[in-house]
GUPA-139864 format. One record per residue: x, y, z of N, C-alpha, C in turn; residue in three letters. Coordinates in steps of 0.2 Angstrom, whole numbers, plus 5000, padded with zeros to 4 digits. Each point is the difference from the previous one (the first is absolute). Example, Ala and Ser with C-alpha at 12.3 -4.5 7.8 and 13.67 -1.06 7.14 Angstrom:
<domis>
506649725039499650065000500450065000Ala 499850054996500450065001499650055003Ser 
</domis>
This chain:
<domis>
506550014913499850045006499350015000Unk 499749995006499350015001499750074998Unk 499450004998499750064998499850045006Unk 499850065000499750045006499449965002Unk 499649984996499349975002500249945003Unk 500549964998500149945003500350015007Unk 500450055001500350025007499550025004Unk 499550044998499450025004499649945002Unk 499949964996499649945001500349965006Unk 500749994999500349965005500050035007Unk 500150065000500050045007499349995003Unk 499550014996499350005002499949935003Unk 500249954997499949935003500449995006Unk 500650035001500350005007499650045005Unk 499750054998499650045005499449955002Unk 499749974995499449965002500249945004Unk 500649974999500349955004500050025008Unk 500350065001500050035006499450015004Unk 499550024996499350025003499749935001Unk 500149954996499749945002500249975006Unk 500650025002500449975006499750055006Unk 499650054999499850045005500550055002Unk 500450024996500650055001499750074998Unk 500050055004499950074998500650024996Unk 499850014994500550024995500250085000Unk 499550045003500150075001499950025007Unk 500349985005499950025007500150075001Unk 499750035005500050075002500650015004Unk 500349955004500650015004500649964999Unk 500550045000500749964999500349995007Unk 500449955001500349995007500750025000Unk 500250054996500650034999500350035007Unk 500649985002500250035007500550054998Unk 500350014995500550054998500050014992Unk 500250064999500150024992500649964999Unk 500149994993500749984998500650045002Unk 499950074999500550045002500250005007Unk 499550005004500149995008500349935001Unk 499849954997500349935001500750004999Unk 500250034994500750004998500450045005Unk 499850065003500350045005500149965006Unk 499449975003500149965006500449944999Unk 500049974995500449944998500750015001Unk 500250064997500750025000500250025007Unk 499650035004500250035006499949955006Unk 499549975000499849955006500049934998Unk 500249984994500049934998499349975002Unk 499649994995499449975001500049924998Unk 500649984999500149934998499649965005Unk 499649954998499749955004499350035003Unk 499950074999499450025003499450004995Unk 499449985002499450004995499750064999Unk 500050024994499650074998499649994994Unk 499650054998499649994994500150064995Unk 500249994994500150054995499549994995Unk 499850064996499549994995500250044994Unk 499749984994500250044994499849964994Unk 500150034994499949974994500649964997Unk 499849944998500549964997500350034993Unk 500650015000500350024994500449954996Unk 500249955003500349944996500049945004Unk 500049944996499949945003500649954997Unk 500449975004500549964997499949935004Unk 499949954996499949935003500549954999Unk 500349975005500549955000499849945003Unk 499649954997499849945003499550025005Unk 500149985007499650015005500250075004Unk 500450044996500150075003499850054996Unk 499850065003499750054996500350075003Unk 500350044996500250075002499650054996Unk 499850055004499550054998500350075002Unk 499950054995500150075002499450035000Unk 499950045006499350045001500150075002Unk 499650044999500150075002499350035003Unk 500150045005499450035003500050084999Unk 500450024996500150074998500550045004Unk 500349965006500550035003500749974999Unk 500049944996500649974999499849934997Unk 500549964998500049944997500349955005Unk 499749945001500249955004500049934997Unk 500449955002500049944998499649955005Unk 499649964997499749945004500349944997Unk 500049955005500349934998499549955003Unk 499749964996499549955002500349934998Unk 499949955005500249934999499649965004Unk 499949944998499549965003500149985008Unk 500649995002500149985007499850065005Unk 500050064997499850065004499350015001Unk 499649974995499250015000499749934998Unk 499450005001499749944998500049994993Unk 500049934998500149994993499450024996Unk 499450005004499450034997500050074998Unk 500350045005500050074999500550024994Unk 500649965000500550014995499749994993Unk 499749945000499749984993499550054998Unk 499650025004499450054998500450064998Unk 500450035003500450064998500349994993Unk 500349954999500349984994499550004994Unk 499449985002499550004995499650064998Unk 500050055005499550064999500450065000Unk 500750005002500450065000500250034993Unk 499950064999500250034994500450075002Unk 500450024995500350065001499450064999Unk 500050045005499550055000499549995006Unk 500049945003499649995006500350035006Unk 499550025005500250035006499949945006Unk 500550005004500049955005500350025007Unk 499849975005500350015007500549945000Unk 500650015002500549945001500250015007Unk 499949945004500250005007500649955001Unk 500550025003500649955001500550035004Unk 500649974999500650035004500550034995Unk 500450045003500550044996500749965000Unk 500350004994500749985000500350044994Unk 500749994999500450034995500249944995Unk 499950014994500349954995500850005000Unk 500349954997500750004999500350074997Unk 499550034996500250064996499950065005Unk 499749995006499950055004499350044999Unk 499649974997499350034998499549985006Unk 499750055003499549995005499449964997Unk 499849955003499549954998499549985005Unk 499449994998499549975005499949934998Unk 500149965005499949924999499249995002Unk 499649994995499350005001499749945003Unk 499750015005499649945004499350004998Unk 499750064998499350004998499950064996Unk 499450004996499950054995499250025000Unk 499850064998499350014999500050054994Unk 499549984996499950044994499650075002Unk 500350054997499650075002499650024994Unk 500349994994499650024994500349964994Unk 499549974996500249964994500150044994Unk 500550004996500150044994499749964994Unk 499550024997499749974995500350014993Unk 500450065000500350024994500849995001Unk 500449984995500750005001500350075000Unk 500650005004500450074999500349994994Unk 500250064997500450004994500749985002Unk 500349974995500749985001500450075001Unk 500550005005500350065001500450034994Unk 500349964996500450024994499650014994Unk 499449975000499649994993499350035000Unk 499850025006499350025000499950085001Unk 499450024998499950085000500550044997Unk 500149984993500550044996499650074997Unk 499449994999499650054997499950065005Unk 500250064998500050065005499350015003Unk 499550004996499350015002499849955005Unk 500249944998499849945005500350015006Unk 500750025000500350015007499750055004Unk 499750054997499750055004499349985002Unk 499649964996499449985001500049955006Unk 500549955000500149955005500650025005Unk 500050065002500550035004500249965006Unk 499549975003500149965006500549944998Unk 500049974994500449954998500750034999Unk 500050064996500750034999500350015006Unk 499750035005500350025006500249945004Unk 499649945000500249945003500749974998Unk 500150014993500549964997500750054999Unk 499950075001500550044999500250045006Unk 500449975004500250035007500350074999Unk 500350024995500350064999499450054999Unk 499549984996499450054999499750015007Unk 500049955004499750025007500450055004Unk 500649994999500550055004499950074997Unk 499850014994499850074997499550035004Unk 499549965002499450035004500250015007Unk 500449975003500350015006500450075000Unk 500450014995500350074999499550054999Unk 499549994996499550054999499750025006Unk 499849965005499750025006500550045004Unk 500649994999500650045004500050064996Unk 499950014994500150064996499550055003Unk 499449985001499550045003500150015007Unk 500249955004500250015007500550065001Unk 500549994996500650055000499750074998Unk 499650014995499750064998499650035006Unk 499649965003499550025005500450025006Unk 500549975002500450025006500450064999Unk 500350014994500350064998499650065000Unk 499449994998499550065001499850025007Unk 499949945004499850015007500550035004Unk 500749984998500550035004500250074999Unk 499750034994500050074999499450045001Unk 499649975004499450045002499450004996Unk 500049954995499450004996499449955003Unk 499450035000499449965002499749964995Unk 499949935001499749964995499250015001Unk 499750014994499350024999499749954995Unk 499350005000499649974995499650054997Unk 500049994993499550054996499649964996Unk 499450034997499649964996500249964994Unk 499849944998500249974994499450014995Unk 499450025002499550024996499950074999Unk 500050034994500050075000499550034995Unk 499850065001499550034995500450024994Unk 500550035001500550024995500749975001Unk 500349974996500749985001500550055000Unk 500550005004500550055000500749985002Unk 500550044999500749985002500449974994Unk 499749984995500449974994499650014994Unk 500349984994499750004994499949934997Unk 499449975001499949934998499349994999Unk 499849954996499349984999499849965006Unk 499450025003499849975006499549944999Unk 499949965005499549955000499450035003Unk 499449994997499450035002499549955003Unk 499750025005499549965004499450045001Unk 499549975004499450045002499849985007Unk 499850065003499849995007499250005000Unk 499849945002499349995000499650045005Unk 500250015006499650045005500050074998Unk 500650034998500050074998499750014993Unk 500049954996499850004993500550054996Unk 500649985001500550054997500649954997Unk 500350034995500649964997500650035004Unk 500549955001500650015004500649974996Unk 500650025002500649974997500449975005Unk 500449954998500549975004500650055000Unk 500350015005500550055000500649984996Unk 500450064997500549994996500750025003Unk 499950035006500650025004499849985008Unk 500550005004499949995007499850065004Unk 499450024998499750065004500450064999Unk 500350024994500450065000499550065002Unk 499550014997499650065001499750005008Unk 499949945002499849995007500550025005Unk 500649984999500650015004500150075000Unk 500050044995500150074999499450045004Unk 499449975001499550035004500349995007Unk 500349955002500349995007500550055001Unk 500450024995500550065001499650065002Unk 499550014997499650065001499650005007Unk 499949945002499749985007500550015006Unk 500650014998500550015006500549945001Unk 499949954996500549945001500650024997Unk 500649985003500650024998500349954995Unk 500049945001500249954995499649945000Unk 499849974994499649955000500249954994Unk 499849945001500249954994499449945000Unk 500049974995499549944999500449954995Unk 499949945002500249954995499449964999Unk 499849994993499449974999499949984992Unk 499549974999499949984993499750054996Unk 500250014993499750044995499849964994Unk 499550034996499749974994500050044994Unk 500349984995500150034994499849964994Unk 499550024996499749964995500450014993Unk 500649985001500550014994500349934998Unk 500550014995500349944998500449965004Unk 500249944999500549965004500650004996Unk 500650015004500649994998500549985005Unk 500750004999500549995005499950055006Unk 499750064998500050055005499350025003Unk 499549974997499350025001499649955001Unk 499650015006499449955001499450045002Unk 499449975000499450045001499950015008Unk 500349965004500050005007500649995003Unk 500250055005500749995002500050045007Unk 500650005003500150035007500550064999Unk 499850065002500450065000500050035007Unk 500550045001500150045006499950084998Unk 499750045004500050074999500150035007Unk 500450065000500150035006500150084999Unk 499850035005499950084999500350035006Unk 500450054999500450045006499950074999Unk 499650035005499950075000500750045001Unk 500050064997500650045000500649984997Unk 499949954996500649974996500050024993Unk 500549994996500050024993500349944996Unk 500150014994500249954995500749985001Unk 500550055002500749985002500049965006Unk 499650015005500049965006499849934998Unk 499550004996499649944998500549954996Unk 500550034996500549964996500549975005Unk 500250045005500549975005499649945004Unk 499450015001499649955004500049944996Unk 499850004994499949944996500749974999Unk 500550034999500749974999500149965007Unk 499950035005500149975007499649945001Unk 499350004998499649955000500249944996Unk 500250014994500149954995500749965002Unk 500450045003500749975002499849965006Unk 499650025005499849965006499649934997Unk 499650004995499749944998500549964997Unk 500550024996500549964997500449975005Unk 500250035005500549985005499749955005Unk 499450015002499649965005499849944997Unk 499850004994499749944996500549964997Unk 500550034996500549964996500750015003Unk 500150045004500750015003500550034995Unk 499750034995500550034995499650064997Unk 500450044996499750064996500149994993Unk 500449954997500149994993499549954998Unk 499750014994499549954997500150004992Unk 499849944997500050004993499249984999Unk 499750044995499349984999499850034993Unk 499749964996499750024993500650034996Unk 500649975000500550024996500450065002Unk 499850025007500450065003500349985006Unk 500650035001500449995006500050075004Unk 499850005006500050075004500249995007Unk 500250055003500250005007499650065004Unk 499549985004499650055003500450055005Unk 500649985002500450045004500450054996Unk 499950004993500350054996499750075001Unk 500350054998499650075000499549994995Unk 499450035002499449994995500050074996Unk 500149994993500050064996499350034999Unk 500050064998499350034998500050004992Unk 499449984998499950004992499450044999Unk 500150054996499550044998499549974994Unk 499450005002499549974995500150024993Unk 499950064999500050034993500749994997Unk 500550015004500750004997500249934998Unk 499749955004500249934998499649984994Unk 499450024999499749984994500350044993Unk 500250065001500450034995500649964998Unk 500449985005500649964999499949944997Unk 499449965001499949944997499650004994Unk 499650054999499550004994500150064996Unk 500350065002500050064997499450045000Unk 499549995003499450045001500050035007Unk 499750065000499950045006499350005002Unk 499849965006499349995002499750065003Unk 500550055001499750075003499850044995Unk 500350004994499950054995499849984993Unk 500249944998499849974994499249994999Unk 499750014994499349994999499849935001Unk 499349995001499749935001500249964994Unk 499950034994500249974994500749975000Unk 500550045002500749985000500149945004Unk 499750005006500049955005499749934997Unk 499450014997499749944998500449974994Unk 500350044996500449984994500649965003Unk 500350035005500649965003499849935002Unk 499450005004499749945002499949954995Unk 499750024994499949964995500649974997Unk 500550054999500749984997500349955004Unk 500050005006500349965005499649935001Unk 499450004997499649945001499849995007Unk 499850065004499850005007499350005000Unk 499649965004499350005001499950055005Unk 499450034999499850055005499249995002Unk 499950015006499349985002499450054998Unk 500250064999499450054998500350054996Unk 499650034996500250054995499950075003Unk 500550015004500150075003500750015003Unk 500150065001500750025002500349965006Unk 499650005005500249965006500249934998Unk 499649964996500249944999500649994995Unk 500150054996500650004995500650015005Unk 500050055005500650015004500149945004Unk 499549975003500149945004500349944997Unk 499849994993500249954996500850014998Unk 500150064999500750024998500549985006Unk 499850025006500449995006500049935001Unk 499549965000500049935001500549964995Unk 500150034994500549974995500750025003Unk 500150065003500750015002500249975006Unk 499549995005500249985007500449935000Unk 499849964995500349935000500750004999Unk 500350064998500750004999500450035006Unk 499750015005500350035006500149955006Unk 500649995002500149955005499950025007Unk 500250075001499950025007500549975005Unk 500050025006499450035003500050084998Unk 499450034999500050074998499350025002Unk 499950075000499350035001499950034994Unk 499449994997499750044995499750065003Unk 500150064997499850065002499750044994Unk 499750065002499850054995499549974995Unk 499549975003499449974997499650064997Unk 499850004994499550054997499450005004Unk 499750065000499450015004499449954998Unk 500049994993499449964998500049925002Unk 500649985002500149935003500050005007Unk 499950055004500150005007499450055003Unk 499449984999499450045002500050025008Unk 500449965004499950015007500650035003Unk 500550024996500750025003500050084999Unk 500450035005500150075000500450024993Unk 499950064998500450034995500750015002Unk 500549994996500750025001500150085000Unk 500150035005500150075000500550034995Unk 500549964999500550024995499849994993Unk 499549964998499749984994499349985000Unk 499650054998499249985001499849954995Unk 500449984996499849944995500149935003Unk 500450005006500249945004499750005007Unk 500049945003499749995006500649975005Unk 499850015006500549975005499849935002Unk 500049964995499949935000500649964999Unk 500149945004500649964999499849925000Unk 500449974996499949925000500649975000Unk 500149955005500649965000500049954994Unk 500650004996500149964994500549945002Unk 499849944998500549945001499849954995Unk 500549984997500049944995499550024994Unk 500050064998499550024994499350015002Unk 499950005007499350015002499950065005Unk 499450025001499850055005499849965006Unk 500350015006499949965006499750045005Unk 499650044999499750055005499850064997Unk 499650055004499950064997499850055006Unk 500350065000499950045005500050074998Unk 499850055004500050074998499850055006Unk 500250064999499850055004499350014998Unk 499549995005499349994998499750074998Unk 499650004995499750074998499550015006Unk 500050065003499550025005499750074998Unk 500150024994499750064998499349984997Unk 499450025003499449974997499850034993Unk 500250064999499850024993500449974994Unk 500649995002500549964995499749934999Unk 499849975006499849935000499449994996Unk 499550055001499450004996500150014992Unk 500550044999500250004992500249944998Unk 500549965004500249944998499549954999Unk 499550005005499549954999499550014994Unk 500050074998499650024994500349974994Unk 500650005000500449984994499949925000Unk 500149975005499949935000499349984998Unk 499550045002499349984998499950014993Unk 500350044997500050014992500349934997Unk 500549985003500349944997499549945001Unk 499749995006499549955001499450014995Unk 499850064999499450014996500249984992Unk 500650014999500349984993500149934999Unk 499949965006500149924999500649985003Unk 500450045004500649975003499849975007Unk 500049935000499749975006500550005006Unk 500750024998500550005006500050075003Unk 499750054997500050075003499750005007Unk 500250055004499850005007499350035001Unk 499649975004499450035001500050065005Unk 499650064998500050055005499749995006Unk 500250025006499849995006499950075004Unk 499350034999499950065002500050015008Unk 499949945003500050005008500750015002Unk 500549974996500750015002500250074999Unk 499850034995500150074999499850045005Unk 499449995003499750035005500450005006Unk 500349945001500549995006500650044999Unk 500250014994500650044999499850085001Unk 499450014999499850075002500050025007Unk 500049945004500050015007500850015002Unk 500449984996500750005000500349945003Unk 500649974996500449945002500750035000Unk 500449985005500650025001500549974994Unk 500650034999500449974995500249935002Unk 499949964995500149925002500349974994Unk 500449955002500349954995499749935001Unk 499849984994499749935000500449954996Unk 500049945001500449954996499649935001Unk 500149974994499749935000500449954996Unk 500049945002500349954996499749935001Unk 500249954996499649945001500549944998Unk 499649954998500349934999500550004994Unk 500050054996500550004994500750005003Unk 500150045005500750005003500249945002Unk 499549965004500249935002500249964994Unk 499650004995500149964994500650014997Unk 500250065000500750024997500649975004Unk 499950015007500549985004500149925000Unk 499449974998500049925000500249984993Unk 500050054995500149984993499549964997Unk 499450015002499449974997499550054998Unk 499449974997499550044998499550015006Unk 499650054999499550015006499549955001Unk 499949964994499549945001500449955004Unk 500649994999500449955003500050015008Unk 500050065002500050025007499450015003Unk 499449984997499450015002499749935001Unk 499849985006499849935002499549984995Unk 499450034999499549984996499850064995Unk 500450014995499850054995499449984996Unk 499650054997499549984996500249974994Unk 499649944998500149974994499449994996Unk 500049994994499349994996499749945003Unk 499350005000499649955003500049944996Unk 499949945003500149944997499349965002Unk 499749964995499449975001500149955006Unk 499550005005500149955005499649934998Unk 500249955003499749934998499350005003Unk 
</domis>
């Protein structure tokens, strides 16, 4: 078997041959008259047999039988077969094509349409034009790109060879289309909020930091889809708003976490957490039915049906059930000892991180669908207190397949309470907790002008990944990978 260097050398020689013949090997214009998808439809409906047309695409396979050649090529809309034989084109053109054509090259193929004995639509080629010469061979479909990092780094090849993977991203587009239409049909206004912020708000995560040269000030890439901005819009008199956009978190990579991803956040004035949970169940059912045509799924070792009744799971009660400790009343030392005994890692040495780590340990055992409720105040700095228990908040999170797939709450609109929560978060930041929330005094000032009762909710690509039974990296077109030295 020839080495990669030998294959590259052979292809470069073919390129030189074409150039010496005065052939433009990378022309700007294709002579394509139809896409492959359109050609197949027209062929079936109107019978293009005998009509001269031009199709274009990348050659994916070549089969030679003496003076006959069969090719499969694709233009991104479908795959078509080309048939070349000497009587249909000049011997010079046939021989030249035989000498220079490789799998991976792009061509125009002009000819007439017919069906083979097996009923396959085929173009009988009378002439061809090269559109782009491939100097590197494509990986073999069944043997190339086995390394996970290499698959992500050369995503264009992975997508080219894996048609099912391409269909994932067609479904992902529909995922967001369905979400957008669901919201708009219920009176939500789509808005755009800043991606560069003086203080990050709306989530607890370590941000990416940058610098604004003109203002000579440090800024942060947003970690939420404009939560504190959209709540300002509620104070401004907007009734319902939403945004779908990119967010950035300088945290670890896992099956559920990336540094850059798409989220949706929406806010509805005069709504509460109970209305929010009904809204979320309806949204998720719409997504499942419109994209997959079903409500039953298997993912990550769990089987669930989104049409089932969604149970309510209390945060503290569930942790007691699974670990025996009470995150509302037990001491910091007790929580920490339990984490150590269960060999659970925790990101910071404070009560909030202990509680969060214990919950993350427990959630993987919950199949759902369910709503997590009763979050302790310390882990929900933007949610209203539960009037029935001041140690808890009116926060809710949908749980599916051992994961949180969204977050919502009756928004805290008491400025004094919000300032107290921000002050507690500031202490955590000062003590080295890089995921604690930054105080935003201008947001508190807005609350002093008064914001109506509001329910907010957000979710993102994790839900789509779970419905696809894939990792978040797999359902991201170009996830960040470690740098590789360039030649």
